[in-house]
Backbone bond lengths (Angstrom), bond angles and torsions (degrees), N, CA, C in turn:
res aa  C-N    CA-C-N  psi(-1)  N-CA   C-N-CA  omega(-1)  CA-C   N-CA-C  phi
1 G - - - 1.431 - - 1.523 111.63 -
2 V 1.296 114.14 169.63 1.454 122.17 178.96 1.516 107.26 -128.10
3 A 1.322 116.51 133.13 1.465 121.30 177.55 1.521 109.14 -123.22
4 F 1.320 115.79 142.12 1.462 121.72 178.60 1.521 108.55 -120.04
5 S 1.323 116.44 142.83 1.464 120.63 172.80 1.517 108.29 -144.99
6 T 1.318 115.85 167.94 1.470 120.24 -178.02 1.515 112.01 -100.19
7 G 1.311 116.53 34.25 1.453 120.91 176.97 1.519 112.12 90.69
8 R 1.332 114.55 -179.29 1.465 121.78 -179.57 1.519 107.98 -144.35
9 G 1.315 115.82 150.03 1.465 119.78 176.49 1.516 111.90 57.02
10 E 1.323 116.47 -126.23 1.472 122.38 -178.47 1.524 113.67 -59.53
11 T 1.318 117.04 -27.70 1.464 120.00 -176.62 1.525 113.26 -91.84
12 L 1.325 118.61 -1.64 1.457 122.16 -177.83 1.530 110.79 -54.18
13 G 1.305 116.78 121.10 1.451 122.56 179.15 1.520 115.16 79.91
14 K 1.331 117.25 1.75 1.465 120.97 -177.49 1.522 112.98 -107.26
15 L 1.307 116.94 -9.71 1.454 119.85 -178.16 1.513 110.00 -153.21
16 L 1.293 115.68 170.44 1.451 121.75 174.12 1.515 106.64 -112.94
17 R 1.299 115.68 118.22 1.465 121.71 -178.85 1.521 107.90 -95.90
18 I 1.321 115.91 128.71 1.458 121.23 179.46 1.516 108.26 -111.39
19 G 1.324 115.80 118.16 1.462 121.00 178.46 1.513 110.08 -100.83
20 H 1.318 116.31 114.69 1.463 120.51 179.02 1.515 109.22 -140.53
21 M 1.318 115.05 24.67 1.459 119.83 -175.45 1.532 110.18 -98.18
22 G 1.281 115.78 175.87 1.453 121.73 179.60 1.520 109.47 160.52
23 L 1.286 115.02 -168.71 1.468 120.10 -177.06 1.521 112.66 -63.98
24 V 1.302 117.29 -25.66 1.464 120.47 -177.74 1.520 111.53 -115.41
25 A 1.318 117.65 29.17 1.469 122.12 -175.70 1.527 111.25 -60.04
26 E 1.290 114.55 135.90 1.457 122.97 176.87 1.525 107.16 -136.78
27 P 1.329 118.30 147.84 1.463 120.04 179.96 1.525 114.20 -54.96
28 I 1.326 117.74 -31.06 1.462 120.52 -177.90 1.520 111.38 -63.46
29 Y 1.333 118.85 -21.21 1.466 121.24 179.31 1.528 111.66 -64.87
30 A 1.326 117.48 -20.11 1.463 120.07 174.87 1.526 109.73 -62.85
31 V 1.320 117.32 -32.26 1.465 121.42 178.00 1.525 109.44 -65.71
32 V 1.318 116.99 -40.28 1.463 121.26 177.32 1.527 109.59 -61.90
33 A 1.325 116.75 -43.40 1.457 121.15 179.99 1.524 111.46 -63.19
34 L 1.320 116.88 -43.99 1.467 120.31 179.14 1.523 111.76 -64.56
35 T 1.314 116.47 -37.97 1.458 120.44 177.48 1.523 110.83 -64.33
36 A 1.341 116.27 -43.35 1.464 120.55 178.53 1.529 110.92 -63.81
37 L 1.319 117.07 -43.79 1.461 121.11 179.34 1.528 111.04 -62.96
38 G 1.331 116.65 -46.31 1.454 120.56 178.99 1.522 111.83 -60.75
39 G 1.310 116.35 -41.29 1.460 120.44 177.95 1.518 111.84 -63.13
40 A 1.320 117.07 -41.08 1.468 121.01 178.83 1.526 110.91 -65.67
41 I 1.319 116.64 -43.21 1.466 120.41 178.87 1.524 110.42 -60.86
42 R 1.323 116.06 -45.28 1.468 120.13 179.35 1.527 111.55 -63.46
43 K 1.330 116.71 -41.54 1.467 120.56 -179.80 1.528 111.08 -62.61
44 L 1.330 116.80 -30.82 1.465 121.20 178.46 1.525 112.44 -84.72
45 G 1.329 116.88 2.68 1.455 121.07 175.99 1.519 114.84 95.11
46 G 1.310 117.09 4.57 1.461 120.81 179.42 1.516 111.87 -87.04
47 K 1.294 114.75 175.27 1.465 120.97 177.71 1.527 108.56 -104.78
48 A 1.314 115.79 135.15 1.455 121.00 178.23 1.519 108.72 -147.53
49 D 1.320 116.70 124.61 1.461 121.47 177.12 1.531 107.68 -92.48
50 V 1.315 114.61 82.08 1.467 120.88 -175.89 1.519 110.95 -61.85
51 A 1.303 118.17 -39.15 1.468 121.46 -179.40 1.525 110.65 -61.23
52 A 1.332 117.26 -42.53 1.467 120.33 178.91 1.518 110.80 -66.32
53 A 1.323 117.09 -37.69 1.464 120.66 178.93 1.528 111.06 -64.61
54 I 1.316 115.55 -43.22 1.468 120.10 179.25 1.527 110.46 -65.43
55 E 1.328 116.30 -42.47 1.461 119.97 178.80 1.530 111.07 -60.42
56 A 1.319 117.09 -43.35 1.463 121.10 179.41 1.527 110.84 -65.06
57 A 1.326 116.54 -42.29 1.466 119.92 178.97 1.523 111.11 -63.53
58 M 1.322 116.62 -41.31 1.461 120.08 179.75 1.524 111.41 -64.46
59 R 1.325 117.57 -36.08 1.474 119.97 176.70 1.523 110.08 -62.15
60 V 1.329 116.96 -43.24 1.469 120.60 179.63 1.525 110.12 -64.87
61 I 1.312 116.30 -44.48 1.473 120.87 -179.66 1.528 109.74 -61.75
62 E 1.330 116.77 -46.78 1.460 120.84 -179.06 1.512 112.06 -64.75
63 D 1.342 118.01 -39.76 1.461 121.46 178.20 1.527 110.44 -64.11
64 G 1.315 117.47 -34.56 1.464 121.60 179.96 1.512 113.14 -71.93
65 Q 1.312 117.45 -17.87 1.459 121.94 -177.97 1.521 112.43 -93.11
66 K 1.327 116.99 -2.66 1.471 120.09 -177.63 1.508 110.80 -82.21
């Protein structure tokens, strides 16, 4: 699953926290989180370039594997 929150303590309301970790956490799960976030934004009538977000995440993941 993916959980979203608006931060804690000093960061409350200043950021969007994406929880996608757990015992089997893998970097690719960030893509799942971005897809879920983009879908929620779109459902609420906002604009979200999910493809660009996934592409950017994949670049980071791939760079980390080098």
